All heavy atoms as an XYZ file, in Angstrom:
616
protein
N     -10.011     -9.653      4.465
C      -9.459     -9.162      3.223
C      -7.969     -9.470      3.219
O      -7.320     -9.375      4.249
C      -9.680     -7.657      3.101
C     -11.127     -7.294      2.902
S     -11.460     -5.513      2.821
C     -10.154     -4.869      1.862
N      -7.469     -9.821      2.029
C      -6.058    -10.157      1.876
C      -5.440     -9.330      0.758
O      -6.112     -8.971     -0.207
C      -5.872    -11.626      1.512
C      -6.228    -12.559      2.597
C      -5.403    -13.050      3.572
C      -7.498    -13.146      2.835
N      -6.096    -13.896      4.394
C      -7.384    -13.975      3.965
C      -8.734    -13.039      2.220
C      -8.445    -14.694      4.482
C      -9.799    -13.750      2.731
C      -9.648    -14.572      3.848
N      -4.159     -9.087      0.891
C      -3.370     -8.502     -0.179
C      -3.082     -9.630     -1.162
O      -2.478    -10.639     -0.788
C      -2.066     -7.937      0.394
C      -1.207     -7.280     -0.667
O      -0.954     -7.917     -1.719
O      -0.766     -6.155     -0.431
N      -3.505     -9.501     -2.406
C      -3.353    -10.599     -3.370
C      -1.919    -10.794     -3.832
O      -1.596    -11.839     -4.384
C      -4.254    -10.387     -4.598
O      -3.922     -9.143     -5.210
C      -5.723    -10.399     -4.202
N      -1.066     -9.820     -3.614
C       0.343     -9.954     -3.990
C       1.126    -10.678     -2.905
O       1.855    -11.626     -3.175
C       0.966     -8.569     -4.283
C       2.451     -8.696     -4.548
C       0.264     -7.909     -5.462
N       0.955    -10.247     -1.654
C       1.744    -10.810     -0.556
C       1.048    -11.958      0.162
O       1.695    -12.726      0.862
C       2.059     -9.735      0.498
O       0.827     -9.324      1.128
C       2.761     -8.548     -0.127
N      -0.282    -12.037      0.027
C      -1.040    -13.042      0.764
C      -1.285    -12.663      2.207
O      -1.879    -13.419      2.974
N      -0.870    -11.462      2.596
C      -1.032    -10.992      3.973
C      -2.485    -10.610      4.237
O      -3.120     -9.954      3.423
C      -0.137     -9.782      4.215
C      -0.278     -9.189      5.592
C       0.582     -7.947      5.777
O       1.309     -7.532      4.883
N       0.489     -7.350      6.937
N      -2.994    -11.026      5.395
C      -4.343    -10.622      5.788
C      -4.325     -9.160      6.184
O      -3.488     -8.734      6.986
C      -4.849    -11.466      6.952
C      -6.270    -11.138      7.331
C      -6.838    -12.032      8.405
O      -6.297    -13.127      8.643
O      -7.839    -11.633      9.012
N      -5.248     -8.377      5.610
C      -5.317     -6.953      5.890
C      -6.351     -6.627      6.951
O      -6.144     -5.750      7.777
C      -5.657     -6.184      4.613
C      -4.686     -6.351      3.448
C      -5.223     -5.648      2.221
C      -3.309     -5.847      3.831
N      -7.477     -7.332      6.907
C      -8.551     -7.012      7.842
C      -9.591     -8.118      7.853
O      -9.762     -8.840      6.875
C      -9.221     -5.700      7.453
N     -10.283     -8.226      8.967
C     -11.467     -9.064      9.075
C     -12.631     -8.112      9.287
O     -12.665     -7.401     10.292
C     -11.364    -10.043     10.262
O     -10.221    -10.867     10.062
C     -12.619    -10.902     10.376
N     -13.548     -8.067      8.330
C     -14.606     -7.070      8.406
C     -15.979     -7.648      8.701
O     -16.921     -6.904      8.891
C     -14.647     -6.196      7.142
C     -14.820     -7.039      5.894
C     -13.406     -5.344      7.036
C     -14.947     -6.236      4.632
N     -16.094     -8.964      8.750
C     -17.368     -9.590      9.107
C     -17.073    -10.997      9.595
O     -16.200    -11.670      9.044
C     -18.314     -9.638      7.916
N     -17.797    -11.437     10.607
C     -17.602    -12.821     11.059
C     -17.925    -13.796      9.937
O     -18.956    -13.666      9.276
C     -18.600    -12.968     12.211
C     -18.982    -11.584     12.586
C     -18.803    -10.735     11.365
N     -17.041    -14.739      9.681
C     -17.209    -15.698      8.582
C     -18.558    -16.405      8.641
O     -19.202    -16.628      7.624
C     -16.077    -16.716      8.628
C     -16.130    -17.729      7.522
C     -14.974    -18.703      7.613
O     -13.864    -18.295      7.951
O     -15.218    -19.878      7.328
N     -19.001    -16.757      9.832
C     -20.249    -17.501      9.974
C     -21.465    -16.667      9.595
O     -22.545    -17.202      9.370
C     -20.411    -18.002     11.406
O     -20.478    -16.899     12.299
N     -21.317    -15.338      9.506
C     -22.440    -14.459      9.194
C     -22.531    -14.076      7.717
O     -23.519    -13.525      7.282
C     -22.353    -13.184     10.042
C     -22.502    -13.431     11.518
C     -23.845    -14.050     11.855
O     -24.879    -13.642     11.337
N     -23.835    -15.037     12.707
N     -21.492    -14.340      6.928
C     -21.453    -13.883      5.540
C     -22.254    -14.819      4.636
O     -21.980    -16.006      4.563
C     -19.996    -13.776      5.042
C     -19.962    -13.418      3.567
C     -19.232    -12.758      5.876
N     -23.236    -14.236      3.940
C     -24.029    -15.001      2.982
C     -23.560    -14.735      1.556
O     -23.604    -15.617      0.710
C     -25.503    -14.648      3.115
N     -23.083    -13.497      1.281
C     -22.651    -13.145     -0.067
C     -21.770    -11.909     -0.009
O     -21.900    -11.093      0.905
C     -23.858    -12.872     -0.962
C     -23.557    -13.017     -2.438
O     -22.390    -13.232     -2.799
O     -24.494    -12.904     -3.240
N     -20.872    -11.779     -0.978
C     -19.974    -10.625     -1.075
C     -19.872    -10.233     -2.544
O     -19.773    -11.094     -3.416
C     -18.552    -10.962     -0.559
C     -17.609     -9.783     -0.756
C     -18.592    -11.397      0.887
N     -19.876     -8.930     -2.797
C     -19.645     -8.420     -4.147
C     -18.673     -7.257     -4.056
O     -18.709     -6.478     -3.117
C     -20.940     -7.918     -4.792
C     -21.937     -9.004     -5.114
C     -21.468     -9.828     -6.307
N     -22.494    -10.722     -6.738
C     -22.636    -11.975     -6.344
N     -21.794    -12.482     -5.491
N     -23.602    -12.728     -6.797
N     -17.815     -7.133     -5.074
C     -16.828     -6.066     -5.150
C     -17.095     -5.270     -6.416
O     -17.370     -5.858     -7.471
C     -15.392     -6.652     -5.194
C     -14.363     -5.545     -5.284
C     -15.147     -7.530     -3.971
N     -17.009     -3.930     -6.330
C     -17.227     -3.144     -7.543
C     -16.046     -3.296     -8.489
O     -15.010     -3.851     -8.127
C     -17.542     -1.674     -7.214
C     -16.360     -0.899     -6.695
O     -15.345     -1.453     -6.279
N     -16.487      0.415     -6.700
N     -16.223     -2.821     -9.715
C     -15.271     -3.070    -10.801
C     -13.855     -2.602    -10.486
O     -12.880     -3.277    -10.813
C     -15.766     -2.394    -12.074
C     -14.885     -2.654    -13.273
C     -15.480     -2.100    -14.504
N     -16.622     -2.954    -14.835
C     -17.232     -2.952    -15.991
N     -16.843     -2.146    -16.932
N     -18.244     -3.745    -16.212
N     -13.699     -1.443     -9.845
C     -12.344     -0.942     -9.584
C     -11.793     -1.379     -8.228
O     -10.691     -0.990     -7.850
C     -12.273      0.576     -9.747
C     -13.079      1.339     -8.705
O     -13.627      0.723     -7.767
O     -13.163      2.574     -8.824
N     -12.569     -2.187     -7.504
C     -12.081     -2.753     -6.250
C     -12.082     -1.809     -5.068
O     -11.523     -2.130     -4.024
N     -12.730     -0.665     -5.187
C     -12.725      0.306     -4.099
C     -13.840      0.107     -3.083
O     -13.752      0.594     -1.962
C     -12.826      1.747     -4.642
O     -14.051      1.877     -5.379
C     -11.642      2.078     -5.536
N     -14.902     -0.595     -3.471
C     -16.046     -0.822     -2.583
C     -16.421     -2.297     -2.600
O     -16.285     -2.982     -3.606
C     -17.268     -0.017     -3.033
C     -17.061      1.466     -3.155
C     -17.119      2.134     -1.797
N     -17.129      3.577     -1.892
C     -16.057      4.336     -1.809
N     -14.880      3.783     -1.689
N     -16.139      5.642     -1.862
N     -16.915     -2.769     -1.467
C     -17.488     -4.104     -1.431
C     -18.703     -4.094     -0.538
O     -18.826     -3.247      0.353
C     -16.465     -5.145     -0.970
C     -15.894     -5.026      0.428
C     -16.466     -6.118      1.298
C     -14.391     -5.166      0.358
N     -19.619     -4.982     -0.816
C     -20.812     -5.105      0.006
C     -20.886     -6.544      0.514
O     -20.606     -7.490     -0.224
C     -22.104     -4.704     -0.757
C     -22.385     -5.626     -1.912
C     -23.285     -4.632      0.191
N     -21.227     -6.659      1.778
C     -21.379     -7.968      2.404
C     -22.827     -8.101      2.841
O     -23.363     -7.210      3.505
C     -20.463     -8.110      3.629
C     -19.003     -8.073      3.182
C     -20.773     -9.387      4.398
C     -18.024     -8.074      4.315
N     -23.455     -9.201      2.447
C     -24.788     -9.522      2.947
C     -24.609    -10.605      3.998
O     -24.013    -11.652      3.734
C     -25.730    -10.008      1.833
C     -26.012     -8.863      0.873
C     -27.022    -10.525      2.428
C     -26.941     -9.230     -0.245
N     -25.097    -10.313      5.191
C     -24.997    -11.269      6.284
C     -26.252    -12.116      6.350
O     -27.322    -11.722      5.873
C     -24.784    -10.526      7.600
C     -23.493     -9.738      7.617
C     -23.296     -8.951      8.893
O     -24.209     -8.929      9.748
O     -22.221     -8.349      9.041
N     -26.137    -13.272      6.923
C     -27.277    -14.188      7.067
C     -28.390    -13.589      7.926
O     -29.528    -14.006      7.841
C     -26.807    -15.510      7.661
C     -25.844    -16.244      6.767
C     -25.452    -17.598      7.350
N     -24.234    -18.114      6.772
C     -24.081    -18.538      5.541
N     -25.081    -18.484      4.706
N     -22.926    -19.003      5.112
N     -28.065    -12.586      8.707
C     -29.051    -11.934      9.566
C     -29.965    -10.997      8.798
O     -30.938    -10.498      9.346
C     -28.334    -11.114     10.649
O     -27.548    -10.098     10.005
C     -27.453    -11.982     11.517
N     -29.639    -10.713      7.520
C     -30.417     -9.777      6.725
C     -29.774     -8.411      6.614
O     -30.245     -7.558      5.884
N     -28.700     -8.203      7.328
C     -28.001     -6.920      7.278
C     -27.073     -6.886      6.071
O     -26.409     -7.868      5.753
C     -27.193     -6.737      8.563
C     -26.518     -5.404      8.672
C     -25.894     -5.235     10.027
N     -24.592     -5.880     10.041
C     -23.566     -5.443     10.747
N     -23.692     -4.388     11.532
N     -22.412     -6.071     10.707
N     -27.016     -5.733      5.382
C     -26.079     -5.509      4.284
C     -25.177     -4.351      4.674
O     -25.654     -3.333      5.170
C     -26.815     -5.146      2.997
O     -27.632     -6.206      2.587
N     -23.877     -4.507      4.448
C     -22.922     -3.464      4.812
C     -22.050     -3.141      3.605
O     -21.472     -4.036      2.998
C     -22.031     -3.899      5.999
C     -21.118     -2.760      6.416
C     -22.869     -4.381      7.174
N     -21.979     -1.856      3.261
C     -21.124     -1.366      2.193
C     -19.830     -0.879      2.826
O     -19.852     -0.120      3.796
C     -21.813     -0.212      1.449
C     -21.038      0.431      0.314
C     -20.819     -0.560     -0.830
C     -21.761      1.672     -0.178
N     -18.688     -1.329      2.270
C     -17.381     -1.026      2.844
C     -16.497     -0.307      1.844
O     -16.554     -0.570      0.650
C     -16.670     -2.324      3.236
C     -17.325     -3.069      4.339
C     -18.303     -4.005      4.208
C     -17.074     -2.949      5.729
N     -18.667     -4.481      5.436
C     -17.927     -3.849      6.390
C     -16.195     -2.169      6.486
C     -17.934     -3.990      7.766
C     -16.209     -2.317      7.862
C     -17.066     -3.214      8.486
N     -15.614      0.556      2.357
C     -14.522      1.125      1.605
C     -13.381      0.124      1.707
O     -12.901     -0.163      2.804
C     -14.106      2.475      2.201
C     -12.963      3.109      1.468
O     -12.028      2.444      1.028
N     -13.021      4.408      1.332
N     -12.953     -0.432      0.597
C     -11.932     -1.482      0.632
C     -10.562     -0.964      1.056
O      -9.789     -1.686      1.668
C     -11.837     -2.162     -0.730
N     -10.247      0.293      0.758
C      -8.919      0.827      1.054
C      -8.648      0.930      2.554
O      -7.568      0.598      3.015
C      -8.742      2.193      0.406
N      -9.642      1.393      3.305
C      -9.411      1.580      4.736
C     -10.328      0.732      5.618
O     -10.374      0.916      6.827
C      -9.525      3.055      5.117
C     -10.915      3.628      4.883
O     -11.850      2.870      4.556
O     -11.066      4.859      5.028
N     -11.059     -0.202      5.002
C     -11.960     -1.116      5.708
C     -12.964     -0.358      6.579
O     -13.335     -0.791      7.664
C     -11.196     -2.141      6.558
C     -10.276     -3.042      5.776
C      -8.929     -2.437      5.533
O      -8.326     -1.861      6.428
N      -8.426     -2.551      4.320
N     -13.437      0.775      6.080
C     -14.403      1.609      6.795
C     -15.810      1.323      6.273
O     -16.042      1.272      5.065
C     -14.043      3.075      6.571
C     -14.879      4.067      7.328
C     -14.311      5.472      7.179
N     -13.961      5.802      5.811
C     -14.741      6.505      4.986
N     -15.909      6.947      5.389
N     -14.342      6.767      3.748
N     -16.733      1.145      7.203
C     -18.129      0.937      6.846
C     -18.711      2.256      6.335
O     -18.594      3.289      6.992
C     -18.908      0.464      8.073
O     -20.277      0.414      7.789
N     -19.340      2.212      5.153
C     -19.913      3.410      4.548
C     -21.420      3.489      4.747
O     -21.971      4.577      4.851
C     -19.604      3.444      3.054
C     -18.116      3.439      2.695
C     -17.944      3.304      1.193
C     -17.432      4.688      3.221
N     -22.083      2.343      4.776
C     -23.541      2.315      4.940
C     -23.961      0.930      5.406
O     -23.331     -0.071      5.052
C     -24.232      2.654      3.629
N     -25.029      0.912      6.185
C     -25.586     -0.351      6.668
C     -27.088     -0.326      6.484
O     -27.736      0.668      6.806
C     -25.261     -0.561      8.165
O     -23.843     -0.572      8.335
C     -25.840     -1.867      8.679
N     -27.621     -1.412      5.950
C     -29.068     -1.564      5.815
C     -29.451     -2.824      6.566
O     -28.887     -3.896      6.333
C     -29.498     -1.681      4.338
C     -30.993     -1.941      4.233
C     -29.101     -0.437      3.579
N     -30.379     -2.692      7.479
C     -30.837     -3.837      8.260
C     -32.333     -3.963      8.074
O     -33.079     -3.047      8.380
C     -30.531     -3.633      9.730
C     -31.166     -4.662     10.611
C     -30.105     -5.517     11.261
N     -30.739     -6.484     12.127
C     -30.561     -7.767     12.001
N     -29.776     -8.238     11.065
N     -31.135     -8.618     12.805
N     -32.747     -5.079      7.530
C     -34.162     -5.343      7.338
C     -34.462     -6.718      7.903
O     -33.907     -7.715      7.439
C     -34.541     -5.284      5.859
C     -34.325     -3.906      5.259
C     -34.764     -3.852      3.820
O     -35.868     -4.335      3.508
O     -33.994     -3.321      3.009
N     -35.289     -6.771      8.893
C     -35.661     -8.045      9.505
C     -36.425     -8.910      8.508
O     -37.238     -8.418      7.732
C     -36.544     -7.822     10.742
C     -35.841     -7.090     11.863
C     -34.683     -7.868     12.452
O     -34.717     -9.118     12.432
O     -33.736     -7.226     12.931
N     -36.116    -10.179      8.525
C     -36.832    -11.181      7.725
C     -36.780    -10.912      6.221
O     -37.680    -11.280      5.492
C     -38.287    -11.294      8.182
C     -38.378    -11.663      9.639
O     -37.631    -12.497     10.134
N     -39.283    -11.013     10.349
N     -35.757    -10.231      5.769
C     -35.588     -9.990      4.340
C     -34.656    -11.045      3.764
O     -33.635    -11.366      4.346
C     -34.973     -8.618      4.080
C     -35.943     -7.483      4.233
C     -37.005     -7.481      3.158
O     -36.734     -7.902      2.022
O     -38.124     -7.067      3.474
N     -35.018    -11.555      2.611
C     -34.145    -12.473      1.899
C     -33.696    -11.796      0.627
O     -34.515    -11.449     -0.222
C     -34.887    -13.781      1.563
O     -35.334    -14.380      2.770
C     -33.979    -14.738      0.833
N     -32.411    -11.587      0.507
C     -31.862    -10.994     -0.700
C     -31.449    -12.124     -1.634
O     -30.732    -13.023     -1.236
C     -30.682    -10.101     -0.346
C     -31.134     -8.818      0.319
C     -29.988     -8.142      1.026
N     -30.406     -6.928      1.663
C     -31.065     -6.870      2.823
N     -31.396     -7.967      3.440
N     -31.409     -5.717      3.344
N     -31.912    -12.051     -2.878
C     -31.632    -13.099     -3.840
C     -30.382    -12.810     -4.661
O     -29.682    -13.720     -5.065
C     -32.829    -13.281     -4.776
C     -34.141    -13.644     -4.091
C     -35.251    -13.704     -5.133
C     -34.024    -14.957     -3.361
N     -30.124    -11.525     -4.925
C     -28.980    -11.172     -5.760
C     -28.606     -9.726     -5.505
O     -29.428     -8.933     -5.057
C     -29.334    -11.370     -7.228
N     -27.359     -9.393     -5.804
C     -26.925     -8.012     -5.730
C     -25.831     -7.784     -6.752
O     -25.118     -8.704     -7.134
C     -26.436     -7.647     -4.328
C     -25.227     -8.383     -3.807
C     -24.348     -7.409     -3.053
C     -25.680     -9.471     -2.861
N     -25.736     -6.542     -7.210
C     -24.728     -6.208     -8.221
C     -24.456     -4.718     -8.180
O     -25.351     -3.921     -7.909
C     -25.213     -6.596     -9.605
N     -23.211     -4.347     -8.462
C     -22.848     -2.958     -8.646
C     -23.135     -2.590    -10.093
O     -23.000     -3.418    -10.996
C     -21.358     -2.740     -8.378
C     -20.998     -2.677     -6.917
C     -20.526     -3.792     -6.265
C     -21.124     -1.489     -6.218
C     -20.188     -3.733     -4.920
C     -20.790     -1.424     -4.882
C     -20.324     -2.544     -4.227
N     -23.502     -1.330    -10.325
C     -23.643     -0.846    -11.699
C     -22.268     -0.832    -12.352
O     -21.242     -0.911    -11.674
C     -24.257      0.562    -11.707
O     -23.415      1.464    -11.016
N     -22.230     -0.716    -13.676
C     -20.967     -0.760    -14.416
C     -19.983      0.311    -13.955
O     -18.783      0.080    -13.911
C     -21.226     -0.622    -15.912
N     -20.498      1.486    -13.572
C     -19.600      2.555    -13.117
C     -19.316      2.488    -11.621
O     -18.570      3.301    -11.090
C     -20.150      3.930    -13.496
C     -21.426      4.294    -12.744
O     -21.923      3.499    -11.912
O     -21.932      5.405    -12.989
N     -19.926      1.528    -10.918
C     -19.686      1.359     -9.488
C     -20.418      2.348     -8.609
O     -20.267      2.334     -7.396
N     -21.231      3.195     -9.210
C     -21.908      4.244     -8.452
C     -23.205      3.831     -7.783
O     -23.702      4.535     -6.914
N     -23.733      2.688     -8.173
C     -24.999      2.218     -7.586
C     -24.878      0.738     -7.250
O     -24.156     -0.014     -7.899
C     -26.154      2.428     -8.540
C     -26.390      3.870     -8.865
C     -27.720      4.069     -9.547
N     -27.874      5.397    -10.051
C     -28.336      6.415     -9.339
N     -28.696      6.236     -8.103
N     -28.459      7.611     -9.889
N     -25.654      0.359     -6.260
C     -25.732     -1.041     -5.866
C     -27.188     -1.456     -5.963
O     -28.074     -0.790     -5.408
C     -25.239     -1.229     -4.433
C     -25.297     -2.640     -3.883
C     -24.319     -3.555     -4.629
C     -24.976     -2.653     -2.412
N     -27.458     -2.513     -6.686
C     -28.816     -3.018     -6.877
C     -28.968     -4.299     -6.072
O     -28.111     -5.186     -6.134
C     -29.104     -3.304     -8.362
C     -30.495     -3.856     -8.544
C     -28.893     -2.050     -9.188
N     -30.055     -4.372     -5.294
C     -30.319     -5.557     -4.473
C     -31.704     -6.086     -4.830
O     -32.681     -5.345     -4.827
C     -30.275     -5.210     -2.966
C     -30.589     -6.437     -2.133
C     -28.931     -4.623     -2.588
N     -31.749     -7.364     -5.181
C     -33.032     -8.023     -5.446
C     -33.481     -8.714     -4.174
O     -32.734     -9.480     -3.572
C     -32.893     -9.050     -6.563
C     -34.205     -9.772     -6.848
C     -34.046    -10.884     -7.854
O     -32.917    -11.244     -8.215
O     -35.088    -11.407     -8.280
N     -34.700     -8.429     -3.759
C     -35.260     -9.047     -2.562
C     -36.279    -10.099     -2.948
O     -36.837    -10.074     -4.049
C     -35.928     -7.998     -1.680
C     -34.977     -6.934     -1.220
C     -35.594     -5.924     -0.305
N     -37.019     -5.714     -0.508
C     -37.672     -4.687     -0.025
N     -37.053     -3.765      0.653
N     -38.967     -4.564     -0.225
N     -36.545    -11.020     -2.046
C     -37.485    -12.107     -2.318
C     -38.889    -11.591     -2.553
O     -39.668    -12.203     -3.286
C     -37.486    -13.093     -1.165
N     -39.244    -10.440     -1.969
C     -40.593     -9.907     -2.150
C     -40.731     -9.058     -3.408
O     -41.760     -8.471     -3.659
C     -41.033     -9.111     -0.931
C     -40.218     -7.838     -0.720
O     -39.276     -7.587     -1.496
O     -40.529     -7.106      0.230
N     -39.667     -9.019     -4.224
C     -39.716     -8.286     -5.484
C     -39.258     -6.896     -5.355
O     -39.223     -6.093     -6.157
């Protein structure tokens, strides 16, 4: 994560080689990272703290999105 004003790196929260997708909620307070291993991690952007982790073996996530109010995260899986 970087500060967009200064360009300073703030934190590394996932190995680059493991990241398959990233989404940020509308107000920038939460982000979710889907790793190539099938693990999804929800993060607090302010303090780079992990809030929740979901690990499902052999799961392929096709898409993910935060709801408009940022209160929910929807994940589409390959199995429907």
